[in-house]
N, C-alpha and C positions, 0 to 999 in steps of 0.2 A: 638890231634893237633887242634889249632885254626886257621882258615883261616881269616886273617884280611883284605887281599886285593886280588882281582882276576880281572885281566884285559885282554881283548883281545889285542893281539899284532899284528899278521899278518897271512894272508893266503898265503901259498907258493905253486906254481904250480909244484915245483920240490925240491929235497933234497938240491941242492946247493943254493937255494934261502931262505932256513931256517935261522933263527937268528944265527949270528956268535958269540955265547957266549959259555962259558964253564959250564953254570949252568945245573944241572941235569934235564932230561925230563922223564916224565911218559906218555906213549902213549896208546891210546885206539883204539882197532881194533875189527872187528867182521863182521858178515854178515850184509848186508843192513837192516836197520830198527830194529836192535837189541837193540838200545837205548843208543848209545854212547854219543850223545849230552845231552840227558836227565840225564844220569849218571853224567856227568861233572857239569851240573847245580845243581844237588842234592848235590854233594860233596862240591861245593863252596857256596851253599846257595844263588846262583845268578840265578834267574829263566830264564832270557833271555841272559845269557852269551854266551852259545853255541846255535846256531840256530837249533831248532828242526823242523822237518817236518813230516807230515803224509805220504809224498811221499818218498818211498825208493830211495836210491842212490843219495840223495841231496848233500852230502859232496863230492866234487871233488878235494879238495885241502888239504894241510897239515895245520891245524889250531893250532896256538900256543896261550896259555893263561898263563900269568905270575902270579904266586901265591906267596903272601907275599914278592914280590920283590926278590925271591931267587931261585925259581925253576919253571918248566913249566908242565902243563898238555897239551897234544897234541891230538887233534881229527883227526884221520886218516880216509880216505875214506873207506866205507864198501866194502866188496868183495862179489862176487857171485850174483850181480844184473843182472838178465837175460835180461832185456829190454835195456841194453846198447849195442851199436854196438861193433863188435869184436875189432875194432880199439881202441875205448874208453876203453874197458876192458883190452886190452893188455897194454895200456898206464898206466892205474891205477895199474895193477899188477907190472909193472916195477917201478912205483913211490913208492908203498908200499914196495916192495922187497928191493929197494935201501935204503929207510929210515930205515927199520928194520935191515938190514944187515950192513949198513955203518955208521949210525949216532952214533958217539961215545958218544954224550951227553945222549942218551937214556939208562937209567939204568934199566928200567923195562917196559915190554910190557904187558898191561892188555888185555887178549883175552876175549871178551864178548860173552857169549852163552845164548840164550833164554831158560830159564828154563822150558818152556812149552813143548819143543820138545824132541823127542828121539835123540840120538847122530846122527849128520849129517856128512856125509862123507867129505864134504868140510871143516868143522871145524877140524875134526880129521886129515885130510891131512895137513892142515895149521899148526897145532900143531906139527905134525911129522917133518915138514920142519923147524920149530923153533928149535927143538931138534937137527936135523942134522947140523944146523948152529950155535949151542951153544948160542942161544938168550935167555937172562933171561926174564922169563915171569911168570904171574900168571893168573888164570882163574877167571872171574867174571860172575856168573850166574845172569841174569837180569829178571825183570818182575815177581818177586816172588809173588806179590800181585794179579796176574791175575788168580790164581787157589788156591786150598786148600794147606795148609802147607804140608800135607802128600804127595800130588802129586809132589810138588816142590822137597822135600827131596828125594823122590823115583827117580825122573828124574836125580837129581844131582848124586845120588849113582850109577845109571846105567851108566852115562857118565864117572864117575871116574873109574868104574870097566872096562869099555871099554878101557880107557887109560892104565890101569894096564897091559893089554895084550902086550903093547909095551914098557912101562916105568918101570924101576926098582924102581925109586923114583918119586912119584907124585908131581906135582907143587902145590904151595899154591892155595887155591881157596876161593872165597867169594860168599855169596848169598845176592843179593841186590834187592831193589825196589826203583825206582825213585819217586814213589808216596808216600810211607810210610817212606822213609829214611832208611830202613833196610840196614845194611851193611856199612853205612857211616863211623862210628867210626872205624870199623875193617880195611877198606881200607886205611883210612887216617893214622891210627896207623902203618900200614905196610909201607906206604910211608915215614913216619917220621923215622921209624927204619932204612930204607935204607939210608935216608939222613944223619942220625947220623953216619953211618958207612962208608961214602964216604971219 
């Protein structure tokens, strides 16, 4: 897939403020600082399209980016950022839950997992919730360039083995790096395949 245009459209504080179109949406979610904005910039080849920050928990709204004038990439707030107040966290959980469960335009949710870490309970619980709610999703392992190839693949295998304890059929997954561009073609091909079958 060739991305000819990528433009920021809107940041929405709630699901009912999101664009009222019927165009498909591919949303990115994961723990704070997992690299959602960096991945969007890598996929679109637009360095400053999604605002990245060294400060976790920066994204507080639902950010829409229109691609090739036909579909959207959506940057969702990260979950599990401990320094947010309880009230802020509850508000974000509600926003994320409503978008994921109710947004009919969302055809696939990409769950980002930091490939440097052992399986985290918060990620496993979130993925379980997606299964219980029949949400279509794929897993994207990020930051593969931050360690050796063998360590990345070992951590990915450990994570998928952990999922197999609960899942009969494993979701698709991709290994990516925003720095080297690894995984870009695979993720975009997957999106293109879904678009063609809609």
